[in-house]
C-alpha positions as CSV (number, residue, x, y, z in Angstrom):
1,M,-98.8,61.0,-80.0
2,L,-95.3,59.6,-79.3
3,L,-95.9,59.9,-75.5
4,S,-99.1,57.9,-75.8
5,V,-97.4,55.1,-77.8
6,S,-94.5,54.9,-75.3
7,L,-96.9,54.7,-72.3
8,A,-98.9,52.0,-74.0
9,T,-95.8,50.0,-74.8
10,S,-94.5,50.2,-71.2
11,L,-97.8,49.0,-69.9
12,L,-97.8,46.0,-72.2
13,I,-94.2,44.9,-71.3
14,A,-94.5,45.7,-67.6
15,P,-93.5,42.6,-65.5
16,P,-96.4,40.8,-63.8
17,A,-97.0,41.5,-60.1
18,V,-95.4,38.9,-57.8
19,Q,-97.7,37.6,-55.1
20,R,-96.1,37.3,-51.7
21,P,-96.6,34.1,-49.9
22,A,-99.3,34.1,-47.3
23,E,-98.2,34.7,-43.7
24,R,-98.4,31.7,-41.4
25,I,-98.3,31.1,-37.7
26,A,-95.0,32.1,-36.0
27,L,-93.0,28.9,-35.3
28,S,-90.0,28.2,-33.1
29,W,-89.0,24.5,-33.5
30,D,-85.9,23.0,-31.9
31,A,-85.5,19.3,-32.7
32,P,-82.8,16.8,-33.6
33,A,-81.8,16.5,-37.2
34,V,-83.5,13.1,-37.5
35,C,-86.9,14.7,-36.7
36,P,-89.2,16.6,-39.1
37,D,-88.3,20.3,-39.4
38,G,-90.6,23.2,-38.8
39,R,-91.8,23.5,-42.4
40,A,-92.9,19.8,-42.3
41,L,-94.7,20.4,-39.0
42,L,-96.7,23.3,-40.5
43,E,-97.7,21.2,-43.5
44,R,-98.9,18.4,-41.2
45,I,-100.9,20.9,-39.2
46,D,-102.6,22.1,-42.4
47,G,-103.1,18.4,-43.4
48,F,-105.4,18.0,-40.4
49,A,-107.1,21.5,-40.6
50,P,-106.5,22.9,-44.2
51,G,-105.3,26.5,-44.1
52,V,-105.4,26.8,-40.4
53,T,-101.7,28.0,-40.1
54,T,-102.6,31.0,-42.4
55,R,-105.9,31.8,-40.8
56,A,-104.3,31.8,-37.3
57,R,-101.2,33.7,-38.3
58,E,-101.6,35.9,-35.2
59,A,-100.8,32.8,-33.0
60,S,-97.3,31.6,-32.2
61,L,-96.0,28.0,-31.6
62,R,-92.9,27.0,-29.8
63,G,-91.7,23.4,-29.6
64,R,-88.6,21.6,-28.3
65,V,-87.8,17.9,-28.8
66,D,-85.2,16.2,-26.5
67,Q,-84.0,12.6,-26.9
68,T,-84.7,10.4,-23.9
69,D,-83.7,6.9,-22.8
70,T,-86.9,5.5,-24.3
71,G,-87.4,7.7,-27.3
72,Y,-88.2,11.4,-27.7
73,A,-89.9,14.0,-25.4
74,L,-91.7,17.2,-26.7
75,A,-92.4,20.4,-24.7
76,L,-95.0,22.4,-26.7
77,T,-96.3,26.0,-26.0
78,L,-99.1,27.5,-28.1
79,V,-100.2,31.1,-27.8
80,E,-103.6,31.4,-29.4
81,P,-104.7,34.6,-31.4
82,G,-106.7,35.6,-28.3
83,G,-103.6,35.6,-26.1
84,Q,-104.3,32.3,-24.2
85,T,-101.2,30.2,-23.6
86,I,-101.5,26.4,-23.7
87,E,-98.6,24.1,-22.7
88,R,-98.3,20.4,-23.3
89,S,-95.6,17.8,-23.0
90,F,-95.6,14.2,-24.1
91,E,-93.3,11.4,-25.2
92,A,-93.1,8.9,-28.1
93,G,-90.8,6.1,-29.2
94,G,-90.1,7.8,-32.6
95,C,-89.8,11.4,-33.9
96,E,-92.4,10.8,-36.6
97,E,-95.0,9.7,-34.1
98,L,-94.2,12.8,-31.9
99,A,-94.5,15.2,-34.9
100,N,-97.8,13.7,-35.9
101,A,-99.2,14.0,-32.4
102,A,-98.0,17.6,-32.1
103,A,-99.5,18.5,-35.5
104,L,-102.9,16.9,-34.6
105,L,-102.9,18.6,-31.2
106,V,-102.2,22.1,-32.6
107,A,-104.8,21.6,-35.4
108,V,-107.5,20.6,-32.9
109,L,-106.7,23.6,-30.6
110,L,-106.8,26.1,-33.5
111,D,-109.7,24.7,-35.6
112,P,-111.4,21.7,-33.9
113,V,-114.3,21.5,-36.5
114,A,-112.0,21.2,-39.5
115,S,-109.8,18.7,-37.6
116,A,-112.8,16.6,-36.7
117,K,-114.0,16.5,-40.3
118,T,-110.5,15.4,-41.5
119,V,-110.2,12.7,-38.9
120,A,-113.8,11.5,-39.6
121,A,-113.1,11.4,-43.3
122,S,-109.9,9.4,-42.9
123,S,-111.3,6.9,-40.4
124,K,-114.7,6.4,-42.2
125,P,-115.0,2.7,-43.2
126,E,-115.4,2.0,-46.9
127,P,-118.9,0.6,-47.9
128,E,-119.0,-3.1,-48.5
129,P,-119.0,-3.9,-52.2
130,K,-122.1,-5.4,-53.7
131,P,-121.8,-9.1,-54.7
132,E,-121.3,-9.4,-58.4
133,P,-123.3,-12.0,-60.3
134,E,-121.5,-15.2,-60.9
135,L,-120.0,-15.6,-64.3
136,P,-118.5,-18.7,-65.9
137,P,-114.8,-19.0,-65.3
138,P,-112.8,-17.3,-68.1
139,T,-110.5,-19.1,-70.3
140,P,-106.8,-18.7,-69.7
141,E,-106.6,-16.1,-72.5
142,E,-109.5,-14.1,-71.0
143,A,-108.3,-14.2,-67.3
144,P,-108.1,-10.6,-66.0
145,A,-104.8,-9.3,-64.5
146,D,-104.4,-9.3,-60.8
147,R,-105.6,-6.2,-59.2
148,E,-103.3,-4.4,-56.7
149,E,-104.7,-4.5,-53.2
150,Q,-105.1,-1.1,-51.6
151,A,-103.7,-0.7,-48.2
152,P,-106.2,0.4,-45.5
153,P,-105.9,4.1,-44.4
154,P,-103.8,4.6,-41.3
155,S,-105.7,4.8,-38.1
156,I,-105.7,8.2,-36.3
157,V,-106.2,8.6,-32.6
158,V,-107.8,11.8,-31.4
159,V,-106.2,13.2,-28.3
160,D,-108.6,15.0,-26.0
161,E,-106.5,17.8,-24.6
162,A,-108.1,20.5,-22.5
163,P,-106.5,24.0,-22.2
164,R,-103.9,24.3,-19.4
165,D,-105.2,25.9,-16.3
166,P,-103.0,29.0,-15.5
167,S,-103.2,28.3,-11.8
168,A,-101.9,24.7,-12.3
169,P,-98.3,24.1,-11.0
170,L,-95.3,24.0,-13.3
171,D,-93.3,20.9,-14.1
172,L,-91.2,20.0,-11.1
173,E,-88.1,17.8,-10.5
174,L,-86.7,16.3,-7.4
175,G,-82.9,16.3,-7.0
176,L,-80.6,14.2,-4.8
177,R,-77.1,15.6,-4.5
178,I,-73.8,14.5,-2.8
179,F,-70.8,16.7,-2.7
180,T,-67.2,17.0,-1.4
181,G,-64.6,19.7,-1.3
182,G,-62.7,22.0,1.0
183,G,-61.7,25.5,1.8
184,Y,-61.1,27.9,4.7
185,G,-63.3,27.9,7.8
186,P,-65.4,27.7,9.9
187,T,-62.2,27.9,12.1
188,T,-59.1,29.8,11.0
189,T,-57.5,26.9,9.2
190,G,-58.0,24.9,6.0
191,T,-60.7,22.2,6.2
192,A,-62.4,19.5,4.1
193,A,-66.2,19.1,3.7
194,L,-68.6,16.3,2.9
195,G,-72.4,16.4,2.6
196,G,-75.6,16.1,0.6
197,A,-78.8,17.9,-0.2
198,L,-82.4,17.4,-1.3
199,A,-83.7,19.9,-3.8
200,L,-87.0,20.9,-5.6
201,L,-86.4,22.3,-9.1
202,G,-88.5,24.4,-11.4
203,E,-87.9,26.0,-14.8
204,R,-85.6,28.7,-13.5
205,W,-85.3,28.2,-9.8
206,R,-84.5,25.7,-7.1
207,V,-84.9,25.4,-3.3
208,E,-82.8,22.9,-1.3
209,L,-82.2,21.6,2.2
210,G,-78.7,20.1,2.8
211,A,-76.2,19.2,5.5
212,A,-72.4,19.1,5.7
213,W,-69.7,17.8,8.0
214,I,-66.3,19.2,8.5
215,P,-64.0,16.3,9.4
216,P,-61.7,16.6,12.5
217,R,-58.4,18.4,12.2
218,T,-55.7,18.7,14.8
219,V,-54.3,22.2,15.4
220,R,-51.2,22.9,17.6
221,P,-50.3,26.6,17.5
222,E,-47.8,26.0,20.4
223,L,-45.9,22.9,21.5
224,G,-48.0,20.8,23.9
225,V,-51.1,23.0,23.5
226,G,-53.6,22.3,20.9
227,G,-56.9,20.7,20.0
228,V,-59.0,18.6,17.6
229,F,-61.7,20.6,15.8
230,D,-64.7,19.5,13.6
231,A,-68.0,21.0,12.7
232,W,-71.4,20.2,11.2
233,F,-74.3,22.4,9.9
234,V,-77.6,22.2,8.0
235,R,-78.2,24.6,5.2
236,A,-81.5,25.8,3.7
237,G,-81.5,28.0,0.6
238,G,-83.0,29.1,-2.7
239,C,-81.4,29.8,-6.1
240,F,-82.1,31.6,-9.3
241,V,-81.0,29.2,-12.1
242,P,-80.4,30.6,-15.6
243,R,-79.7,28.0,-18.3
244,V,-77.5,28.6,-21.3
245,G,-75.8,26.7,-24.1
246,A,-77.1,24.1,-26.6
247,R,-80.4,22.7,-25.3
248,E,-79.9,24.7,-22.1
249,R,-77.7,22.0,-20.6
250,I,-75.4,24.4,-18.7
251,E,-76.9,25.7,-15.4
252,L,-75.6,28.8,-13.5
253,P,-77.3,28.7,-10.1
254,L,-77.0,31.9,-7.9
255,C,-77.9,30.9,-4.3
256,G,-78.5,32.4,-0.9
257,A,-78.7,30.3,2.2
258,V,-78.9,30.2,6.0
259,E,-76.6,27.8,7.9
260,L,-77.2,26.4,11.4
261,G,-74.8,24.0,13.2
262,Q,-72.0,23.7,15.7
263,V,-68.2,23.9,15.7
264,R,-66.6,21.5,18.3
265,G,-63.2,21.4,19.9
266,R,-61.4,18.8,22.1
267,G,-58.1,19.2,23.9
268,V,-55.2,16.9,22.8
269,D,-54.1,14.0,25.0
270,E,-51.0,15.9,26.4
271,L,-53.2,18.0,28.7
272,P,-53.8,16.9,32.2
273,V,-57.6,17.3,31.8
274,V,-59.1,16.8,28.4
275,L,-62.2,19.0,27.9
276,D,-64.7,19.3,25.1
277,A,-66.3,22.6,24.0
278,G,-68.7,23.8,21.3
279,L,-69.6,27.0,19.6
280,P,-72.9,27.6,17.7
281,W,-72.5,28.2,14.0
282,I,-75.1,30.6,12.6
283,A,-74.2,32.1,9.2
284,L,-75.5,33.6,6.1
285,G,-74.2,32.2,2.8
286,L,-74.0,33.2,-0.8
287,G,-72.8,30.9,-3.7
288,Q,-72.4,30.7,-7.4
289,G,-72.4,27.3,-9.3
290,L,-71.5,25.9,-12.7
291,W,-73.4,22.7,-13.5
292,F,-73.6,20.6,-16.7
293,R,-76.6,18.3,-17.4
294,P,-75.5,15.7,-20.1
295,L,-78.6,13.5,-19.4
296,R,-82.1,14.3,-18.5
297,R,-81.7,12.7,-15.0
298,L,-78.1,13.4,-14.2
299,A,-76.1,16.6,-13.6
300,F,-72.7,17.4,-12.1
301,G,-70.8,20.6,-11.3
302,L,-69.0,22.9,-9.0
303,D,-70.2,25.4,-6.3
304,V,-68.2,28.2,-4.8
305,E,-69.7,29.5,-1.5
306,A,-69.0,32.1,1.2
307,A,-70.5,32.1,4.6
308,V,-70.4,34.9,7.2
309,P,-71.1,33.9,10.8
310,L,-73.5,36.0,12.8
311,R,-71.8,35.0,16.1
312,R,-68.1,34.9,16.9
313,G,-66.1,32.9,19.4
314,S,-62.8,31.2,20.2
315,F,-61.3,28.1,21.8
316,V,-58.8,28.6,24.6
317,V,-56.5,26.1,26.3
318,E,-54.8,27.2,29.5
319,S,-55.2,30.9,28.5
320,V,-53.8,30.2,25.0
321,E,-56.2,30.9,22.1
322,V,-55.9,27.8,19.9
323,Q,-58.7,28.5,17.4
324,N,-61.5,31.0,16.7
325,L,-64.3,31.3,14.2
326,A,-63.2,32.8,11.0
327,P,-64.9,36.1,9.9
328,V,-65.6,34.6,6.5
329,S,-65.8,30.9,5.6
330,V,-65.0,30.1,1.9
331,R,-65.4,26.6,0.3
332,A,-65.4,25.0,-3.1
333,L,-67.6,21.9,-3.5
334,A,-67.8,19.4,-6.4
335,G,-70.9,17.3,-6.6
336,V,-73.2,15.1,-8.7
337,E,-77.0,15.2,-8.7
338,L,-79.7,12.7,-9.7
339,R,-83.0,14.1,-11.0
340,L,-85.5,11.5,-10.0
341,F,-88.8,12.3,-11.7
342,R,-90.8,15.0,-13.4
343,R,-94.5,15.7,-13.2
């Protein structure tokens, strides 16, 4: 009897079951502090298609907002419950406009029927009121209070976005770079270097075609015997470009390249006969860079490169070897790059 009373009492005073909040779509949202946060974005999505973030909880959404010269830019990636990936990017003058557009786009992609009903209901014109019968003007004591005018509902524009074709090209950028620096090589002496390059950039890669000039330098290993040496070469290469740091503004390109050019020498004026000579420069290069991108269209940084010539040679004046091609050429180059456009 006592056991039964205790059991009944424990059942009566047992705490009520706590309901766990419903799971929603997985969200990764990176935006400036002045922009709506991830919770606000999910609420706006549910505003266009009620409950869609819970029904589509197997989907995932990733968004990144960057500030531009004219406003804000958004890169959005949606993985639907079926596994299809949809990517979109667009710009707006303000963060609120960008968040509203993103919420509407996601709602249309996940539940187009519910989104269409919401948009139609909000944009449906109100019926014209029927004319009321004319009444005699009221006396001042009977004049009704002024009615507050209701503001018209905000207009909503439906964006017709088709799913991204997986075979479509990724976003590309075109870069123009100039650089200067110095090091050791291509001859066995210290040298300076000037040049530029044209590059095509993807999300984690770049390919480039550049050219460099090694200014003339006079070398006199023995009194009265020497020469003036310079060089030029074109360079084609490709790089793997990991990005780290806040908003991935730091780039660490690891590059391989092929260099083709010529190393030239000319005897000094003290010789009875002044001759010119040239050696072909064919080399394989490897480099590591450190670049910082403070603005969307501007980057600057430093590259450290090494090049190994595939052919060797030397310059001789009256049986005296004045210079030869170094077994390894090493150089450090500082540069600035302009990113022209994105498509």
